[in-house]
VOVO-461772 format. One line per 10 residues: number of its first residue (from 0); their letters; for each residue x, y, z of N, C-alpha, C, CB. Coordinates in steps of 0.2 Angstrom, whole numbers. Glycine has a CB too. Layout:
BEGIN
NUM> a> X,Y,Z,X,Y,Z,X,Y,Z,X,Y,Z; ...
# end
This chain:
BEGIN
0> mfyfysmkrl> -77,-212,-63,-80,-205,-61,-76,-202,-55,-87,-205,-61; -76,-206,-50,-73,-204,-44,-65,-202,-45,-73,-209,-38; -62,-206,-49,-55,-205,-51,-54,-198,-55,-52,-210,-55; -59,-197,-59,-59,-190,-63,-60,-185,-58,-64,-190,-69; -64,-185,-54,-66,-180,-49,-60,-178,-45,-72,-182,-45; -57,-184,-42,-51,-183,-38,-45,-180,-41,-49,-190,-35; -44,-182,-48,-39,-179,-52,-40,-171,-53,-38,-183,-58; -46,-170,-54,-48,-163,-56,-47,-158,-49,-55,-162,-58; -49,-161,-44,-47,-157,-37,-40,-156,-36,-51,-161,-31; -36,-162,-37,-29,-161,-36,-26,-156,-41,-26,-168,-37
10> lisllglfff> -28,-156,-47,-25,-151,-52,-27,-144,-50,-28,-153,-59; -33,-143,-48,-35,-136,-46,-31,-134,-40,-42,-136,-44; -30,-139,-35,-26,-137,-29,-19,-135,-31,-26,-143,-24; -16,-139,-35,-9,-138,-38,-8,-131,-41,-6,-144,-42; -13,-130,-46,-13,-123,-49,-13,-118,-44,-18,-123,-54; -18,-118,-39,-18,-113,-34,-12,-112,-30,-24,-115,-30; -9,-118,-28,-3,-117,-25,3,-114,-29,-1,-124,-22; 3,-116,-35,8,-113,-40,7,-105,-40,8,-116,-47; 1,-103,-41,-1,-96,-42,1,-92,-36,-8,-95,-43; -1,-95,-30,1,-91,-24,8,-91,-22,-3,-94,-18
20> scvekvevse> 12,-96,-24,19,-96,-23,23,-92,-28,22,-103,-24; 20,-90,-33,23,-85,-38,23,-78,-36,21,-86,-45; 18,-76,-31,17,-69,-29,23,-67,-26,11,-69,-25; 26,-61,-28,32,-59,-25,31,-56,-18,35,-53,-30; 35,-57,-13,34,-55,-7,38,-48,-6,36,-60,-1; 35,-43,-3,39,-37,-2,44,-37,4,34,-31,-1; 50,-35,3,55,-36,8,55,-29,12,62,-37,5; 57,-29,18,58,-23,22,63,-18,19,60,-25,29; 68,-21,16,73,-16,13,70,-12,8,78,-20,10; 64,-14,5,61,-10,-1,57,-4,2,56,-15,-5
30> lnhlngywqi> 56,-4,9,52,1,12,56,8,12,50,0,19; 62,8,10,66,15,9,62,19,4,73,13,7; 59,16,-1,55,19,-6,49,23,-3,53,15,-12; 47,21,3,41,25,6,42,32,7,39,21,12; 48,34,9,49,41,11,47,46,5,57,42,12; 44,51,7,42,56,3,34,57,2,44,55,-4; 32,60,-3,25,62,-4,22,58,-9,25,70,-7; 16,56,-8,12,51,-12,5,54,-13,12,44,-9; 2,53,-19,-5,55,-20,-9,48,-22,-5,60,-26; -15,48,-19,-19,42,-21,-21,43,-28,-25,41,-16
40> akvetaegee> -20,37,-32,-22,37,-39,-29,34,-40,-17,34,-43; -30,28,-37,-36,24,-37,-37,19,-31,-36,20,-44; -43,17,-30,-45,12,-25,-49,7,-29,-49,15,-19; -46,0,-28,-50,-5,-30,-53,-9,-24,-46,-11,-34; -60,-9,-24,-63,-12,-18,-63,-19,-18,-71,-9,-18; -64,-22,-12,-64,-29,-12,-70,-32,-16,-65,-31,-4; -75,-28,-18,-80,-31,-22,-79,-30,-29,-87,-27,-20; -73,-27,-31,-71,-27,-38,-72,-20,-41,-74,-32,-42; -75,-15,-38,-76,-9,-41,-70,-5,-40,-82,-5,-37; -69,0,-45,-63,4,-45,-65,12,-45,-59,2,-52
50> keykanenyd> -62,15,-41,-63,23,-41,-56,26,-42,-66,25,-34; -56,30,-48,-50,34,-49,-50,41,-46,-49,34,-57; -45,44,-44,-44,50,-42,-40,54,-46,-41,50,-34; -43,58,-51,-39,62,-56,-36,68,-53,-44,65,-61; -39,72,-48,-36,77,-45,-37,77,-37,-39,84,-48; -32,79,-34,-33,78,-26,-28,83,-23,-31,71,-24; -30,87,-19,-26,92,-16,-22,90,-10,-30,98,-14; -25,84,-7,-22,81,-1,-17,76,-3,-27,78,3; -11,75,0,-6,70,-1,-4,67,5,1,74,-4; -1,61,5,1,57,10,9,58,11,-1,50,10
60> yfefknktgf> 11,60,17,19,61,17,21,55,22,21,68,20; 26,51,20,29,46,24,36,48,26,28,39,21; 38,47,32,45,47,34,47,40,37,47,53,38; 51,37,35,52,30,37,60,28,38,49,25,33; 62,25,43,69,23,44,69,17,49,73,29,46; 73,12,48,74,6,53,67,3,55,78,9,59; 63,2,51,56,-2,52,51,3,56,58,-8,56; 53,9,57,48,13,60,47,20,57,49,14,68; 42,24,58,42,30,55,35,34,57,43,30,48; 33,38,52,27,42,53,24,43,47,27,48,57
70> hkkvrwqpng> 17,45,47,13,46,41,9,52,43,9,40,38; 8,57,38,4,63,39,1,65,33,7,68,43; -5,68,33,-8,71,27,-6,78,27,-16,71,28; -4,80,20,-2,87,19,-6,89,13,6,87,17; -6,96,12,-10,99,6,-5,103,2,-16,103,9; -4,102,-4,1,105,-8,-2,112,-10,2,101,-15; 2,117,-10,0,124,-12,4,126,-18,2,129,-6; 0,130,-22,3,133,-29,10,136,-28,-1,138,-32; 12,138,-22,19,141,-22,24,135,-21,19,146,-16; 22,129,-21,27,123,-20,28,121,-13,33,125,-23
80> kfltddlqeq> 25,124,-8,25,122,-1,20,117,0,25,128,3; 20,114,6,15,109,8,13,112,15,18,102,9; 6,112,16,3,114,22,3,108,26,-4,117,21; 5,108,32,4,102,37,1,105,43,12,100,38; 0,100,47,-3,101,54,1,96,59,-11,100,55; -1,96,65,2,92,70,0,85,70,2,95,77; -5,83,67,-8,76,67,-4,71,63,-15,76,64; -2,66,66,2,61,62,1,54,65,9,63,62; 2,49,61,1,42,63,9,39,64,-3,38,59; 10,35,69,16,32,70,16,25,66,18,30,77
90> iqtvenkdgl> 21,23,63,21,17,59,26,12,62,23,19,51; 24,6,62,28,0,64,28,-5,58,27,-3,71; 33,-8,56,32,-14,52,31,-20,55,39,-15,47; 27,-24,52,25,-31,55,26,-36,49,18,-31,58; 30,-41,50,31,-46,45,28,-53,48,39,-47,44; 25,-56,44,23,-63,45,22,-67,39,16,-63,49; 20,-73,40,20,-78,34,16,-75,28,17,-84,36; 11,-70,30,6,-68,24,9,-62,21,0,-66,27; 15,-59,23,18,-53,20,20,-48,25,13,-50,15; 21,-42,22,24,-36,26,18,-31,27,30,-33,22
100> ylefsssfgk> 17,-29,33,12,-25,35,15,-18,38,7,-28,40; 11,-13,37,12,-6,40,7,-6,45,13,0,35; 9,-5,52,4,-4,57,4,3,59,5,-9,63; -2,7,58,-2,14,59,-6,15,66,-6,17,53; -3,19,70,-7,21,76,-6,28,78,-4,17,82; -12,31,81,-12,38,83,-17,38,89,-14,43,77; -18,44,91,-23,45,97,-30,43,95,-22,52,100; -31,43,88,-38,41,85,-39,34,84,-39,45,79; -34,30,84,-35,22,83,-29,19,80,-41,21,79; -30,13,78,-25,9,75,-28,5,69,-22,3,79
110> hkdkvvkisd> -24,4,64,-26,0,58,-19,-3,55,-30,4,53; -20,-8,51,-14,-11,48,-16,-12,40,-13,-18,51; -11,-10,36,-11,-11,29,-6,-16,27,-11,-4,25; -8,-20,22,-3,-25,19,1,-21,13,-6,-31,17; 7,-21,13,11,-19,7,11,-24,2,19,-17,9; 7,-22,-4,6,-27,-9,12,-25,-14,0,-26,-13; 14,-19,-15,19,-17,-20,22,-11,-18,16,-17,-27; 29,-10,-19,32,-3,-18,38,-3,-22,34,-3,-10; 38,3,-25,44,5,-29,45,12,-28,43,3,-37; 50,15,-32,51,22,-31,46,27,-35,58,24,-34
120> kelvleaeng> 41,24,-38,36,27,-41,29,25,-39,36,27,-49; 28,19,-37,21,16,-35,21,13,-29,19,11,-41; 15,14,-25,14,10,-19,7,8,-19,15,15,-13; 6,1,-17,0,-2,-17,-1,-5,-10,-1,-8,-22; -6,-2,-6,-8,-5,1,-14,-8,1,-7,1,6; -15,-14,4,-21,-17,5,-24,-16,12,-21,-25,3; -30,-12,12,-33,-11,19,-36,-17,22,-38,-5,18; -37,-17,28,-40,-22,32,-47,-24,29,-41,-21,39; -50,-20,26,-57,-21,23,-56,-25,16,-61,-15,22; -50,-26,13,-49,-29,7,-48,-24,1,-54,-33,5
130> nenyyskvdv> -49,-18,2,-48,-13,-3,-41,-12,-4,-51,-6,-1; -39,-11,-11,-32,-9,-13,-31,-2,-15,-30,-14,-18; -27,1,-11,-26,9,-13,-19,9,-17,-26,13,-6; -20,12,-22,-14,13,-27,-12,21,-26,-16,12,-34; -6,22,-25,-3,28,-24,3,29,-29,0,29,-17; 4,36,-31,9,38,-36,14,42,-32,6,41,-42; 20,42,-33,25,46,-30,24,53,-33,32,43,-30; 25,58,-28,25,65,-30,31,68,-29,19,69,-27; 34,73,-33,40,76,-31,38,83,-28,44,78,-38; 43,86,-25,42,92,-21,38,98,-24,48,95,-18
140> ngettk> 37,97,-31,33,102,-35,26,100,-36,37,104,-42; 24,95,-33,17,93,-33,16,89,-40,13,98,-33; 21,87,-43,20,83,-50,21,76,-48,25,85,-55; 17,72,-52,17,64,-51,23,62,-54,11,61,-54; 27,58,-51,33,55,-54,32,50,-59,38,52,-49; 35,50,-65,34,46,-71,39,41,-71,33,50,-77
# end
């Protein structure tokens, strides 16, 4: 019986190790996709709940180069322009064994999000509370990139 229990634990441990080793790590070079306008599409909470955002007037604008940049909220206007203000967060990249993080800081505080996935059309950031925020890239006309 003890032998069976030990083998079962070993098998579960090996499967867990295999699963986590197969997760693709985001590289700093992929952050060039971050530049531009993004709209939040959904949030998956740490508890497993999902909230979709069908329509949103607010967008996130990122400008990023050489591991640093800034982020600000903007509002799309029907004339194709974006309303902005002077509020923005500075961004620094932080790499460690757990992955690639964006560290945001402003006069209002600091927070760090893990980059789970990034491409020219999709961005997934995991917040410190475990929520995963899914963003879609938006072109300058306010349309979601497909």
